[in-house]
N, C-alpha and C positions, 0 to 999 in steps of 0.2 A: 490799274494797280497790279503789281506783280504778286503772284501767290507766294505765301510763306513756304520756303523749301524744307523747313525743319519738320521731321516726322511728328505725327500726333502722339501724345504720351499714352503709354499702354499701362493697364492696371497690373500691379504686381500680384502674381498668383503662384501658389505652390501645389504640387500634387497632394492628394489625401495622405499618403504615407509619410510625407515630410511633416505635415502638421501633427500627425500622431507621434512622431519622434521628438519634435521640438517642444510641444506642449501636451504631453499625454493626459494630464489631469483634465484640463479644459476640453480636450478632444473627447474623452469619455463622457464628461458632464454634458456636452452638447448633444450626444446621442441619447443619454438617459432622460433629458428634458423633453424629448418628443412624446407625443401621445398616440399610441402607447409607447412606453420606453423600449428602445431597441439598442442592443450592444453593437460595437463596431464590427463584430464578427457576423452580425445578422441574427444572432440568437436572442430569444426573449430572456427576461430576468431569471426565469425558473428552468430554462432549457439547458440540459447537459449535453456534452458531446457524446455521440454514439460510440461505444467501445467496440473494437475489433480484436478477437482473441484467436490465436493460433497455438495449438499444443503439440508436443512431441517433436519440436524442431531440433533439440539437442539430444542426439541418440546416446551419448556417453553418460547422461544423467539418469537418475531414477525417475525424474519428473521434470518437465519444463513447459514454459509458456511464454509467448510473446504477446504483449498487449499494446494496442495503439489507441490513444485517447486524443483525438484531434492530431496535433503535431507532437504530442508526447508519446514516445515509444520506449517500452521497458521490456527487458528480458529477465526472466526468473528461472534459475536452475536449482533443483533439489537433489542433493547428493547425500546418500547415507553412508556413514562410517561407523565402525564397531568400537564401542567403549567397553572394555572388560570391567566387570564389577570389582575385581581385585585391584584394579588401577585407580579406583576412586579413593582419594585420601581420607575423606570423612563420609563413609556411606550413611545414607539416611536410615532411620529406624524402621523396623518391620511394619509398624502401624502408621507410617507416614501417608498422608493423603496423596492420591495419584497426581493431582494438579501440582502440589508442592514438590513431588518427586521430579517432575519434568523440569521445574524451574531450579530446584536445588542442584540437580546434576547438569543443568544447561544442555538439555537434549535438543533444543531448537535454537539454532544459531543463525540469525539473519545478519546480512552484511550488505549495505547499500554503497554502490560505486557510482559517483557522479563525474569523476575526473576522466571523462572519456571524450571531451570535446562536444558534449551534448548541448552546450550553450556557451556563449561568450564568457560567462562567469565561471565556467568549469572546464578549464583547459587540460589536456592530457599531461600527466606527470605531476600535477599539483597535489599537495597533501590533502587528506580528507577534509572537506569543508564542514562548517558547523551545521549546515543543512543536512549533509549526508549522515553525520553523527546523530542529529536529532531524529531523522527519519528512521535510522536503525533502532534507536531507543523506543520510539513510538510503536514501531512494528513489533518489536520484542514484547513490549507491554501488552499489546493486543493479542498476540499469539498465546501468551500464557493466561491472560485475564479472561479470554473468551472460552478457555478449555477446548480449543479447537480440535487438537489431535488426541486420539484415544491412546492413553499410556500403554495399554496392553499390547498395542501393535509394535511398540518399541522395545518390549522385553524379550530377551532370548533365554528361554527356560531350559532346565535340565533336571531330569528325574533319575537319580542313581538306582541301579538295579539292586534288589534285596540281596543281602549276603547269604541268607538262608531262606529256604522256601517257607519256613514257619514265621519268619520275621514279617512285620508289617511293611507295606510298600512305602518307601521314603517319600516325603513330601517334595514336590517340585521346588526348585530354587532358581533365582535369577543369577545367571552366570555372566551376562553381558547385556548391553543396551545398544539400540540403534540411535545414533546422533544424526540429526538432519541439519545439514548446512544449506541455508537458503541464500544464494548469491543473487542480488538484484542489481542489474546493470542497466543504466539509462543510455539509450542510443541517441535520443533527442529529448529536449525538455522545453515544453511550452506551457508551463503552469500545472498546478494541482498534482505534484509528484506523489503525495501520500496516497490518494485514491488510486492512481495508476499502479503504484507499486503493490498496494494491497490486492487489487484485482488480479495482478500477475501472480501473486503468491497463492491466492485461492485457486486459480486455474491450474497452477503447477502442482499444488498439493492434491487436487482432485484427480490428477492423472499420474500420481506417484505410485509405483509398484516396487516392492522390496522383495529380494530373493528369500527363499526359505533358509533360515540360519539355524544351525544346531551346534551343540557343544560336544566336542570330542574330548572325552575324559583322558584318553591316552596321550594325546598331544597337548592337552590343556589349551585348546584354541577353538575358535569359532570357524565352522566350515559352512560355506554358502553354496547352495546348489546352483549350477549354471543353467539348468533347464528352464526354458521360458514358462513351461506349465507349472513350475513350482513358485513362480512369482505371485504375490498377493497384493491386492489394492490396499492402500492406506485408508483407514476408516476415519472420517471426519464427523465430529459430533455436533457441529454447528456450521452455519454459513453467514458469518458477519458481513455486512455491507456498510461501506463508509460513504459519506457525502460531505464535501467541503464547500463552504460558502464564503465569499469575500464581501466585505461591506464597504461601499464607497460613500463617503460623506463630504459635504461642503462645509463642515464645521471648521472654524478657525478662531484664534484668540481675538480677532477683530470683529467677530460676529456673535450675536446672541445665540445661545444654544437652541432656543425655540425657533429661530429663523433658519437653522441648518436643515438641509435636505439629506436624505440617505436612501440608498438602494442596496438590497441584498442580491448578490449575483451567484448563481449556482455554477459549480465547476469552472472557476476562473482560469483564464489563460495568463501568460506571463505579463502581457501589457496591462491587464486588470490588476493582477497581484501587486505590481510595482507602485500603483497609485492608491491602493486600499490599505488602510492602517489597522484593519480589524478582520478577523477570520473566525469562523465557527465550523467545527467538524462534528458530525453526528454519526454514531455507530449503532446499528440495529441488527437484531437477529430474530427472525420470526415476528412475534408481536411484542418483543421486548426491546427497550432502549438500553444498550450496553454501556454507553458513555456519551458525554457531550464535552468537547474541548472548545475553549474560547481563548483567543490570543489577541492582545492589543485592544485599545479603544474602549469606549463605554456607550456606544450608540445602540447596540442590539439590546432590545428589551425582551420581556417574557413572551409577548405575542410573536415577535420575529423568530424567537427560538422555537416556539411551537410550530410555526410555519415551516421552519427548516426540518423539524422532525417529521412532519407530515410529508414533505417532499422526499425525504430519505426513505420512508416506507414505500412510497411510489417507485422510487429508484430501485428498491430491493426486488420488486417484481420484474423489472426490466433486466437487472443483472442476473437473477436466477434463471431467466429464460435463455440466456446466452452462455452461461457457464457450462463446461463439459460435464 
């Protein structure tokens, strides 16, 4: 009997990366169902990507830092500009709180730029996305809410000479302010943009040096010394650390809520963020919790939030060890 010349049927198979793109949700679920759960990147549920920080890369800025968090890379530049007190349309009262003074005058100005081709969703030339605007707002809120910058470092004082030797020495007055522009530029984006941007801001501010500025009464202008020895470090009064967590759940309208499974993933990358409908961000400083943000879903309960806070305090020690 003659052999069948037709070839034997072969099994249809795809590489791992193809399955991840075609069915990202089931692909992640298959990894998390293992014992112990393991993420597609090889990290455990609570493991964050190790950040890499480089400072002083931009010589034209008063402070700068480049932060890499996995495949997310961010550049932060801090540039100081002079704001004359006379140019403030509605100057704050003399007894205004220092923190309110910073926010009222807008002396800390963050701007996030994502339209750099950092990801397929953010192509060059596109208008600012909703993500860029929300990141700028969240960063601005944390900058002012944490009272990070010492307001006295941004005041440019002047004491007028006494007219007569018998007159009392006039009290010093504020003639101008330093306004710090924080430009955050994403070179590549692979998840968790808020934590990466904030880490770049902290590294850049901790390396910021401002020139000595004095008021020239004759010119009615601020004069800055060009000498490097006259530059002074910016004083930071806090070191807030942020940690973001994504929540992956199998809950669906066709399944009982008690039957659904869920996992909390620390420092999510883009592939995980795309299939997670809930996120938690914790901000701590020292032994204090400065804030907890929660977006989407209702899977995370009190116990899960407590665990996120505990992990963030552990993350704070790691971050403080590598900050300049």
